C-alpha positions in Angstrom: 0.0 0.0 0.0 2.7 2.5 1.0 4.7 1.6 -2.2 1.6 2.2 -4.4 1.0 5.5 -2.7 4.7 6.5 -3.3 4.4 5.4 -6.9 1.2 7.4 -7.3 2.7 10.5 -5.8 5.6 10.4 -8.2 3.4 9.8 -11.3 1.7 13.2 -11.4 -0.9 12.0 -14.0 -4.7 12.1 -14.3 -6.4 9.5 -12.2 -7.3 6.6 -14.6 -10.6 4.9 -14.5 -12.1 6.8 -11.6 -13.0 10.0 -13.3 -16.5 11.2 -14.2 -17.1 12.0 -17.9 -19.8 14.5 -17.1 -21.3 16.5 -14.2 -24.2 14.0 -14.2 -21.8 11.3 -12.8 -20.8 13.5 -9.8 -23.2 13.1 -6.8 -24.3 16.6 -5.7 -25.8 17.3 -2.3 -29.4 18.5 -2.1 -28.1 22.1 -1.4 -26.7 22.3 -5.0 -29.3 22.6 -7.7 -28.4 21.0 -11.0 -30.0 24.0 -12.8 -27.4 26.3 -11.2 -25.7 28.1 -14.3 -22.3 27.9 -12.7 -22.3 24.1 -13.2 -22.2 24.8 -17.0 -19.4 27.3 -16.8 -16.4 27.2 -19.2 -13.8 26.4 -16.5 -15.6 25.0 -13.4 -13.4 23.3 -10.8 -15.1 20.6 -8.7 -13.5 19.0 -5.6 -14.9 15.7 -4.2 -13.4 15.6 -0.7 -14.6 12.1 0.0 -12.9 10.7 -3.1 -9.9 13.0 -2.8 -10.3 14.2 -6.4 -10.3 17.5 -8.2 -11.8 18.0 -11.7 -12.1 20.7 -14.3 -15.3 20.7 -16.3 -16.3 22.8 -19.3 -20.1 23.1 -20.1 -20.8 20.2 -17.7 -18.2 17.8 -19.3 -14.8 16.7 -17.9 -12.0 18.4 -19.7 -9.9 15.6 -21.2 -7.3 14.4 -18.5 -8.5 17.0 -16.0 -9.0 14.7 -13.0 -6.4 14.5 -10.3 -5.7 13.2 -6.8 -5.7 15.7 -4.0 -4.7 16.0 -0.3 -6.9 18.0 2.1 -6.8 19.6 5.5 -5.8 17.3 8.3 -9.3 17.2 9.7 -11.1 15.9 6.6 -14.7 15.5 7.8 -16.9 18.5 7.9 -16.9 22.1 6.8 -14.4 24.8 7.8 -15.9 27.1 10.5 -12.9 28.8 12.1 -9.2 29.4 12.0 -7.1 26.4 13.0 -9.8 23.7 12.7 -7.9 21.9 9.9 -11.0 21.6 7.7 -11.3 22.3 4.0 -14.3 24.5 3.2 -17.3 23.1 1.3 -19.7 24.9 -1.0 -19.4 27.5 -3.8 -16.4 29.8 -4.0 -14.6 32.0 -6.6 -10.9 31.7 -7.2 -8.1 34.0 -8.3 -4.4 33.8 -8.8 -2.1 34.0 -5.8 1.2 35.0 -7.4 3.1 35.2 -4.1 2.8 32.2 -1.8 5.1 29.8 0.0 3.2 27.0 -1.9 3.8 26.1 -5.5 1.5 27.6 -8.1 -1.1 28.7 -5.6 -4.7 29.6 -6.6 -6.6 31.5 -3.9 -10.0 30.2 -2.8 -12.3 33.1 -1.9 -13.2 31.7 1.5 -15.3 32.7 3.4 -18.3 32.9 1.1 -21.6 34.6 2.1 -23.0 31.6 3.8 -19.8 31.0 5.8 -19.8 34.6 7.0 -23.5 34.6 7.9 -23.1 31.5 10.0 -19.9 32.9 11.5 -21.8 36.1 12.5 -24.7 34.2 13.9 -22.3 32.1 16.0 -20.5 35.2 17.3 -17.2 34.3 15.6 -17.2 37.5 13.6 -18.8 40.9 14.1 -21.1 43.0 11.9 -18.2 45.0 10.5 -16.3 41.9 9.5 -19.5 40.5 7.9 -19.9 43.7 5.9 -16.3 43.5 4.7 -16.8 40.0 3.5 -20.0 40.9 1.7 -18.4 43.9 0.0 -15.3 42.0 -1.2 -17.5 39.2 -2.6 -19.8 41.6 -4.3 -16.7 43.0 -6.1 -15.5 39.5 -7.0 -12.5 40.0 -4.7 -11.0 37.7 -2.1 -12.7 38.5 1.3 -10.7 39.5 4.4 -8.4 36.6 5.3 -7.7 37.6 8.9 -10.9 37.0 10.7 -11.6 34.2 13.2 -13.2 32.2 10.4 -9.8 31.6 9.0 -8.4 32.3 5.5 -5.6 31.8 3.0 -7.3 28.6 1.7 -5.5 27.7 -1.5 -5.3 25.1 -4.2 -1.6 24.5 -4.5 1.2 22.1 -5.3 3.4 20.2 -2.8 1.9 16.7 -3.0 -1.3 14.8 -2.8 -0.3 11.6 -1.0 -1.8 12.5 2.4 -4.1 15.0 4.0 -1.4 17.3 5.3 -2.6 20.9 4.8 -4.3 23.3 7.3 -7.4 23.4 5.1 -6.0 23.8 1.5 -6.4 21.5 -1.5 -3.0 20.1 -2.3 -2.0 18.6 -5.7 1.1 17.3 -7.3 3.1 20.1 -8.9 2.7 18.8 -12.5 -1.0 18.4 -11.9 -1.6 22.0 -10.7 0.4 23.2 -13.7 -2.1 21.3 -15.9 -5.1 22.7 -14.0 -3.7 26.3 -14.2 -3.2 25.9 -18.0 -6.9 25.3 -18.5 -8.2 28.2 -16.4 -9.0 31.8 -17.5 -6.6 34.7 -17.0 -6.1 35.5 -13.3 -7.3 32.0 -12.4 -10.8 33.5 -11.9 -13.5 30.9 -12.1 -16.1 29.0 -10.0 -15.1 26.3 -7.5 -17.5 23.8 -6.0 -16.2 21.8 -3.0 -18.3 18.8 -2.2 -18.2 16.7 1.0 
C-alpha cells in the first residue's frame, strides 16, 4: 500500500478509470441545484473531498485528462468554521491567482463565502463590521478578508497529494496543478464547488 502511494505520488498524472465524464456522474448534495448556471461554466473546478479528487469541467463535461488526486486539510470530515480547525471548506467559491505564496502555483479560494460569513456572524465568531467587509469583497468578485476568526488563506496549491497534510487547503502534485492552471481563465478567476 505504501509503495503504491509512493508510486502514485511520483506519477503526477490524471487518475485513470475513476474520473466522471460529465457532471451528471458526480453526486451533488441537495443544497446544490443541478440547474445552477455555474455548473455549466467554461472552467468549473469541482472537488470531491470524500474521493480526494479535483476535476475541471467545461459546459458540464470533464476536460480531457482534468481529473487529479488531492490532499486536504488534516481534519477531513466536515466544513471549515474557524481558524485552525484543519478543515477544507465546502460549497461554492470563486478563485483567483495567488502569485506570491510559499506554496507552489497557488490559486486563492475566496473563503469565506456569504453563507460562511452569515453562519460565523450568527455564532458570534465575527462581528457585523467583519461580515460587511466579507460581503463587500465578494460583491466586487474579490477575495474576502483573510484575517478573521473564520480563517483564511485557503488555496489550491502544489506540494503533494499523497496525504491530508494541509491546514485546510487543497494540495495537488506540482505537475497536476500546472495542468489545472493551464486550463483556467486569466487571473485563475473561475467558480469552484467543493463537495463533501
